[in-house]
Structures are given as C-alpha cells and as structure tokens.
C-alpha positions as CSV (number, residue, x, y, z in Angstrom):
1,X,20.8,-0.4,-11.9
2,X,23.8,-0.2,-9.6
3,X,25.4,-2.9,-7.5
4,X,28.6,-2.4,-5.5
5,X,30.3,-4.4,-2.8
6,X,33.7,-4.5,-1.2
7,X,35.7,-7.6,-1.5
8,X,37.8,-8.4,1.6
9,X,39.2,-11.7,0.2
10,X,42.9,-10.5,0.1
11,X,42.6,-8.9,3.5
12,X,41.4,-12.2,5.0
13,X,44.1,-14.1,3.2
14,X,46.7,-11.7,4.5
15,X,45.6,-12.5,8.0
16,X,45.3,-16.3,7.4
17,X,41.5,-16.3,7.6
18,X,39.7,-18.7,5.3
19,X,36.2,-18.0,4.2
20,X,34.1,-20.7,2.6
21,X,30.9,-20.2,0.7
22,X,28.8,-23.3,0.0
23,X,26.0,-23.1,-2.5
24,X,23.8,-25.4,-4.6
25,X,23.5,-24.2,-8.2
26,X,26.3,-22.8,-10.4
27,X,25.1,-19.2,-10.1
28,X,23.7,-19.1,-6.6
29,X,26.4,-16.7,-5.5
30,X,28.1,-14.9,-8.3
31,X,29.9,-12.3,-6.3
32,X,30.8,-12.4,-2.6
33,X,32.2,-9.9,-0.1
34,X,34.5,-12.4,1.6
35,X,35.3,-15.1,-0.9
36,X,37.4,-15.0,-4.1
37,X,35.4,-13.6,-7.0
38,X,36.0,-15.0,-10.5
39,X,35.7,-13.3,-13.9
40,X,32.9,-15.8,-14.7
41,X,31.0,-14.7,-11.6
42,X,31.5,-11.0,-12.4
43,X,30.2,-11.6,-16.0
44,X,27.1,-13.4,-14.7
45,X,26.5,-10.7,-12.1
46,X,26.7,-8.0,-14.8
47,X,24.3,-10.0,-17.0
48,X,21.8,-10.3,-14.1
49,X,22.1,-6.5,-13.6
50,X,21.4,-5.9,-17.3
51,X,18.4,-8.3,-17.2
52,X,16.9,-6.5,-14.2
53,X,17.4,-3.2,-16.0
54,X,15.6,-4.5,-19.1
55,X,12.7,-5.8,-17.0
56,X,12.4,-2.4,-15.3
57,X,12.5,-0.6,-18.7
58,X,9.8,-2.9,-20.0
59,X,7.6,-2.4,-17.0
60,X,7.8,1.4,-17.3
61,X,7.3,1.3,-21.1
62,X,4.2,-0.9,-20.6
63,X,2.5,1.4,-18.1
64,X,3.9,4.8,-19.4
65,X,3.6,4.4,-23.1
66,X,4.0,8.1,-23.7
67,X,7.5,7.9,-22.2
68,X,10.6,7.8,-24.3
69,X,12.2,4.9,-22.4
70,X,15.7,5.4,-23.8
71,X,15.6,9.0,-22.6
72,X,14.6,8.1,-19.0
73,X,16.2,4.8,-18.4
74,X,19.7,6.3,-18.0
75,X,20.0,6.0,-14.2
76,X,19.2,9.6,-13.7
77,X,16.6,10.8,-11.2
78,X,13.9,13.2,-12.0
79,X,11.8,14.9,-9.2
80,X,8.7,17.0,-9.2
81,X,8.2,19.1,-12.3
82,X,11.0,17.3,-14.2
83,X,9.3,14.0,-13.7
84,X,6.0,15.5,-14.8
85,X,7.7,16.9,-17.9
86,X,9.1,13.5,-18.8
87,X,5.7,11.8,-18.2
88,X,7.0,9.8,-15.3
89,X,4.3,11.4,-13.1
90,X,0.7,12.3,-13.8
91,X,0.4,15.2,-11.4
92,X,2.1,16.7,-8.3
93,X,0.2,16.8,-5.0
94,X,0.8,16.0,-1.4
95,X,-0.2,12.6,0.0
96,X,-2.9,14.4,2.1
97,X,-4.4,15.9,-1.0
98,X,-4.4,12.5,-2.8
99,X,-6.1,10.8,0.2
100,X,-8.7,13.5,0.6
101,X,-9.6,13.3,-3.0
102,X,-10.0,9.5,-2.8
103,X,-11.8,9.4,0.5
104,X,-15.2,9.5,-1.1
105,X,-14.4,6.4,-3.2
106,X,-13.6,4.1,-0.3
107,X,-14.8,2.8,3.0
108,X,-12.6,4.4,5.6
109,X,-11.7,3.0,9.0
110,X,-10.0,4.8,11.8
111,X,-7.5,2.6,13.6
112,X,-6.2,3.4,17.1
113,X,-3.2,1.6,18.5
114,X,-3.1,1.1,22.3
115,X,0.4,0.4,23.4
116,X,0.6,-2.4,25.9
117,X,1.6,-1.3,29.3
118,X,4.6,-2.8,31.0
119,X,4.1,-4.7,34.3
120,X,5.5,-1.8,36.4
121,X,3.2,0.6,34.6
122,X,0.2,-1.6,35.2
123,X,1.1,-2.0,38.9
124,X,1.5,1.8,39.1
125,X,-1.9,2.4,37.6
126,X,-3.5,-0.1,39.9
127,X,-1.8,1.4,43.0
128,X,-2.9,4.8,41.9
129,X,-6.5,3.6,41.5
130,X,-6.4,2.0,44.9
131,X,-5.0,5.1,46.5
132,X,-7.5,7.3,44.8
133,X,-10.4,5.1,46.0
134,X,-9.0,5.1,49.5
135,X,-8.6,8.8,49.6
136,X,-12.2,9.3,48.3
137,X,-13.5,6.9,50.8
138,X,-11.6,8.4,53.7
139,X,-12.7,11.9,52.7
140,X,-16.3,10.7,52.6
141,X,-16.0,9.3,56.1
142,X,-14.5,12.5,57.5
143,X,-17.3,14.5,56.0
144,X,-19.9,12.0,57.4
145,X,-18.4,12.3,60.9
146,X,-18.5,16.1,60.7
147,X,-22.1,16.1,59.4
148,X,-23.4,13.8,62.1
149,X,-21.7,15.4,65.1
C-alpha cells in the first residue's frame, strides 16, 4: 500500500494564510495537505495503511490458497506469465476470448445507445425533411404537367 501527499502548511503560513480543518471524531482526518500534521496523525495513518494491507493479504490468501502470500504481498507488480507463475492468475486470454467462451452460459442482450440530438440538429433534420418533401412534391407536379400537356 502506498499513500503520499504534499503538505503545504509551511508555505501557507509563510504567506499568512490560515487553513482550518474541522472534524468530528479524533481520527477523522489524520493527515492533511493544508493543515499542520502531527506525529500522532502520521502514526495513525501508517497504522491504517498497515491494516488495509493486511486486509488485502487476507483476501488474496482466502481466494488464492496456492499463493505464498509473503512472496507476493511485497508491493511488486506481476503481469502476464509472471502472474500466472505466481498463481495470481488462472490463465491468460483476451477479454474477447473470455466473453466468447462465456456467451453460451448467459442470456445476452445487445444494447444500442442513441445520442440525444441538440435543438439545432433537430431543427436541421426537420428542415431537411420539409425541403426533401417539398422537392419531391414539386418534381411530381412538374412531371404531371409535362405528362398531361
């Protein structure tokens, strides 16, 4: 787990800018970007990071029992074949391959999103339709007049 944040407290003080953080609860805001951080706040933040890391390790260990959790919970990243070799992945395939394999197991729906037209676009389409109708009607009248003369 990683957490990092700048602290601008001294910069703000140098320019006579006060920054206040109001909270309810002793550990509601353990570290802050703008306020003055305390050693007690840093310690609590670090404790929370460690707790989160332990929860993550426990989750992985529960669902990946073949994994040596101490070997993989170091903060390193394993991709592709490396993840496969460390039992962090079951197999390597594209998302298209995965979905194609699972398609027969589910009811599939095809969704189509129609983007809402803006008012000028709708007026443009309406004007175009009126013009087209008028041209067709006018062309028909011209042809009728030629035919009956």
